[in-house]
C-alpha positions in Angstrom: -21.5 7.2 -11.7 -21.9 5.9 -8.2 -18.6 7.0 -6.7 -16.4 4.1 -7.5 -13.5 2.4 -5.9 -11.8 3.3 -9.1 -9.4 5.8 -7.8 -7.5 3.6 -10.1 -7.7 2.5 -12.8 -8.2 8.8 -17.2 -8.6 14.9 -21.8 -8.8 16.4 -20.5 -9.0 15.8 -17.6 -10.4 12.8 -11.9 -6.7 12.7 -11.2 -4.4 10.6 -9.1 -0.8 10.8 -10.0 2.6 9.5 -8.8 3.8 12.4 -6.7 4.7 12.1 -3.1 2.5 13.7 -0.5 5.4 15.8 0.7 5.7 17.4 -2.8 2.1 17.6 -3.8 -0.5 20.2 -2.8 -4.0 18.7 -2.8 -7.5 19.1 -1.4 -7.0 16.8 1.6 -7.3 19.1 4.5 -7.5 22.4 2.7 -7.6 24.5 -0.5 -5.0 24.1 -3.2 -2.5 26.9 -3.4 -2.4 27.5 -7.1 0.2 30.3 -7.0 3.0 27.9 -7.7 1.5 26.4 -10.9 3.2 27.8 -14.0 2.0 28.3 -17.6 3.3 26.2 -20.4 2.9 22.9 -22.3 2.3 19.8 -20.2 2.1 16.2 -21.5 -0.3 13.6 -20.2 1.3 10.9 -18.0 -0.1 7.8 -19.7 0.6 5.6 -16.7 -1.6 7.7 -14.4 -4.2 9.2 -16.7 -7.4 7.1 -17.0 -11.0 7.2 -18.1 -13.4 5.1 -16.1 -16.7 4.4 -17.8 -19.9 2.9 -16.3 -23.3 2.0 -17.6 -26.5 0.3 -16.4 -26.4 -3.5 -16.8 -29.9 -4.5 -17.7 -31.4 -2.6 -14.8 -29.6 -4.9 -12.3 -26.4 -3.2 -11.4 -23.7 -0.9 -12.9 -20.8 -2.2 -15.0 -17.4 -0.5 -15.2 -14.5 -0.4 -17.6 -11.3 1.6 -18.0 -9.3 3.2 -20.7 -5.6 3.9 -20.0 -2.4 4.7 -21.8 -3.8 8.1 -22.6 -1.5 10.6 -24.4 -1.8 14.2 -25.3 -1.0 17.8 -24.2 -2.4 20.5 -22.0 -1.6 24.1 -22.9 -2.0 25.9 -19.6 -2.3 29.6 -19.3 -2.5 30.5 -15.6 -3.0 34.2 -16.3 -6.0 33.5 -18.4 -7.4 30.0 -17.9 -9.9 30.5 -20.7 -6.9 30.5 -23.1 -5.9 27.1 -22.0 -6.6 24.0 -24.1 -6.3 20.2 -24.0 -5.9 17.6 -26.8 -5.8 13.9 -25.7 -6.1 10.5 -27.4 -7.5 7.4 -25.8 -6.7 4.0 -27.2 -10.0 2.2 -27.5 -8.4 -1.1 -28.4 -6.7 -1.3 -25.0 -10.0 -1.2 -23.1 -9.8 -3.0 -19.7 -12.8 -4.9 -18.4 -13.2 -7.7 -15.9 -14.6 -10.2 -18.4 -12.5 -11.6 -21.2 -15.7 -12.5 -23.0 -16.9 -8.9 -22.9 -13.6 -7.6 -24.2 -13.8 -10.0 -27.1 -17.3 -8.8 -27.8 -16.3 -5.1 -27.6 -13.6 -5.7 -30.2 -15.3 -8.4 -32.3 -16.0 -7.9 -36.0 -19.6 -7.9 -37.2 -21.1 -11.2 -38.4 -21.2 -11.9 -42.1 -20.0 -8.4 -43.0 -22.4 -6.6 -40.7 -21.4 -3.7 -38.6 -19.8 -4.7 -35.2 -21.9 -4.6 -32.1 -19.4 -2.2 -30.5 -16.0 -1.0 -31.5 -14.9 -3.9 -33.8 -11.3 -5.0 -34.3 -8.5 -2.4 -34.4 -10.6 0.6 -33.6 -9.1 4.1 -34.0 -8.2 5.9 -30.7 -10.8 8.3 -29.4 -9.8 11.9 -29.3 -10.9 14.9 -27.2 -10.0 18.3 -28.4 -11.2 21.3 -26.3 -12.8 24.3 -27.9 -13.3 26.4 -24.8 -12.4 26.5 -21.1 -14.8 28.4 -18.8 -13.7 28.9 -15.2 -16.4 28.0 -12.7 -14.4 28.6 -9.5 -10.9 29.1 -8.2 -9.9 25.5 -9.1 -12.7 24.4 -11.4 -13.8 24.8 -15.0 -16.1 23.6 -17.7 -14.1 22.2 -20.6 -16.1 21.9 -23.8 -14.7 20.2 -26.8 -15.2 17.7 -29.6 -15.1 14.0 -28.7 -14.4 11.8 -31.7 -14.6 8.0 -31.8 -16.3 5.2 -33.7 -16.4 7.6 -36.7 -18.5 10.2 -35.0 -17.6 13.6 -33.6 -19.9 15.3 -31.0 -19.5 18.1 -28.5 -19.2 17.2 -24.9 -18.5 19.3 -21.7 -16.3 18.1 -18.9 -16.9 19.3 -15.4 -13.3 19.6 -14.3 -11.5 20.4 -11.1 -7.9 20.8 -10.1 -7.0 17.8 -7.9 -3.4 18.5 -7.1 -0.1 20.1 -8.1 3.5 20.0 -7.2 6.8 18.3 -8.1 6.7 14.6 -8.8 9.3 13.1 -6.3 10.0 10.2 -8.7 11.0 12.2 -11.8 11.2 15.8 -10.5 8.7 17.0 -13.1 6.3 19.8 -12.4 2.9 18.1 -12.4 -0.8 19.1 -12.3 -3.7 16.7 -11.9 -7.4 17.1 -12.7 -10.6 15.3 -12.0 -13.4 15.5 -14.5 -16.7 13.9 -15.3 -19.4 13.9 -18.0 -22.2 11.8 -19.3 -22.7 10.7 -22.9 -25.3 8.7 -24.8 -23.4 5.9 -26.5 -26.1 5.6 -29.2 -25.0 9.0 -30.5 -21.7 7.4 -31.4 -23.3 4.5 -33.2 -22.9 2.2 -30.3 -26.5 1.3 -29.6 -26.2 -2.5 -29.4 -28.2 -3.9 -26.5 -30.3 -0.9 -25.7 -33.7 -2.5 -26.9 -33.3 -5.2 -24.2 -32.1 -3.0 -21.4 -28.4 -2.4 -21.7 -27.9 1.3 -20.7 -27.5 4.0 -23.3 -26.2 6.5 -20.8 -22.5 6.2 -20.1 -21.0 8.1 -17.2 -17.3 9.0 -17.6 -14.9 9.8 -14.7 -11.5 11.1 -15.7 -8.3 11.2 -13.7 -5.6 13.1 -15.6 -2.0 13.9 -14.6 0.0 16.2 -16.8 3.8 16.8 -16.5 5.5 20.0 -17.7 7.6 19.6 -20.8 
């Protein structure tokens, strides 16, 4: 995805999270000191965990949307990162897009009993459950897992990187944040509407995930 302005608007895991600069250790100006991160169970911060999606709009430009209010857990093992895991749920029905008409289309029932073009009304949340975590550097890893939505489960791999860590000055919780990205083909999840006339099949996902220690 062309690097978006969406430092905004997030399973595991690109992360911005509500911690003050004085209490957060991040990339800006140097490497992250990971020695203070502790193992344990962390819960996703739904207000600051987001998944930004983008796809080609008929060959003219890119279109973006956002999923928020993400919930789930991170089991973090700092001694053996490969033993860590993540399990998050993404409420598809709460998709945010700039166009009210598009949101209606995304959640619209099919005509005359036909399948919906996209998610349809009251779609089940998407879920990502990791099956392996493979470190690729001191602060990065490939997170492979099963992504389930629209009635289909397929394996995807997230290219993830630690974005920051520290104590959230607002609630005093130990927090870690991650950036991640991957690309999926929406037709593989039975969401192929519009592809014949040029709406992109390839969907680029950028994830910003903040997790707070329980």
